[in-house]
N, C-alpha and C positions, 0 to 999 in steps of 0.2 A: 504494500500500500504506500503510494507516494503521497507526500504532504507538501503543499505549496508553502511558500515562505512568508513570514510576517514582514510587511513593509516597515522600514526604519525611517531615515531622513529623506530618502529618495526612492523612486520605484525601480531603480536599476538593480540588476541581479546581484551585484556585489554588495549592496547595502542591505540585504535581507538576512534574517536569522531564521533558522528552522522553527516551526511552530512547536511549542511545548506547553501543554496545559498544566498549570500549577495546581497543587493540592487544594489551594484556596479558591480556585475558579468555580463560579456557580455552574452547576450542571443543568439547571433549568432557568435560563434567563427569561425575563419578561420584556416584550417589545411592544411599545405603544402603537407602532404602525401595523402590527399583525392582529388580525381578527382572532387568530387562534390563541393569542396570549390570554384572553379572558375565558377560554373554554377549558375547564379542569380536565376533560377527557383527552385533550391534545397538549397538555402542559409539559410533555416530555421533550420539548424543543422541536417538534415536528412541524414543518411549514412548507412553503414552496418559494421558489425563486423564479423571477421572470426570465423567459428565454424567447427566442424566435424560431419557429419552424420554418426552415428555409427551402426545403425541397422534398419531393417524394423520391425514395430510393428504389423500392422494389415492391411488387405485389405479394411476394412470398417472404417469410411465412405470413399467413393470414393474421391479422387484418391489414398487413402491409407495414413496410418500414419507412420512416421519415428521418431526415437529418435536422437537428436543432442546434442553435448556437447560443452560447452564454458568454458575455463579456465581463471579465473580472475587473477589480479595482486598478489593475495595471494596464487596462485597455487591451488585454490579450483575449482573443476570441478562441473559445473552446468549443469543439464540435462533438455532438453525441448522435449516435444512430441507434434507434430502437423502434419498437412497435408504436404506431400512432397514438393509441390511448394512453401511453406513458406521459405524453406531453399535453394532451388536450382532451377534455370531456366530450367536445363536439366531434361530429364525424369528419374525418379527414380522408380525402381520396386523391388519386392522381390528377383529378381535374380541379382540385382546390386552388385558390389563388394564394400563391406564395410570394413573399414571406408573410407570416402573421404571428401576432404575439400569443404565447402560450406560457406554460409553467412546468418546472421540474420539481417534484416533491423532494424534500431534503430534510436533514436534521441540522439544527443550528448547534454548532459546537462552542462558539465563543463570540463575544462582541467586544470590539475595541473602539476607542474614540481617538482617531488619529486626524491631525490637521483639520479639526473642526467638523469632521464627518464620522458617522458610525460605519465601521468596517466589520462585516460579519463573516466569520469562518463557517462554511457550510460543508456538509458531507452528503453528496448525492447518491452514495451507495446505500443509504438508509432512507426510505424503506424498500425501494424498488431495485436495488442492485445496479444502478445506473453509473457507468464510468465513461469518461470522454474517450474518443478514439485514440488518445495518447495514453490511456490507462490511468488518468487522474480521477480522483473522486472528492478531493478537498479543494475548495476554492474560496478566495477572499472576494466578497462582493460588497457593494454599497448597501447600506440599510434600506435605501429607497427601492432596491430591487426585490426585497422580500415582500411576498404577498400572503 
């Protein structure tokens, strides 16, 4: 399992430290921007992050595969390929108009407040086992991307 790095003073690769959760870190953070924050049944940090479904990949396996993109706090675009229902509750088909906004279910690992903005470390492998085509499943995103 690869883990992205925590941004320090600049977003360049050399200025990052590996993520380490301290023993004092809260395991169930509350987020005022998340509707799930007030629901006791989903307080285990489960939520979703905005993404864009960018194209239809294949009709097999059913119900079809799509490609979605997620942009992290470093403006890096991560690509995911999985069955269409993983990204959107509505019906997606090869004739859908691409791109369109969707969401990836994820677990919130930690929230940091850097340079005046909330930065959220998410894990996309929980609950759906979703990893990027590069094999990554931990991403730092802006708090505004959490839905």
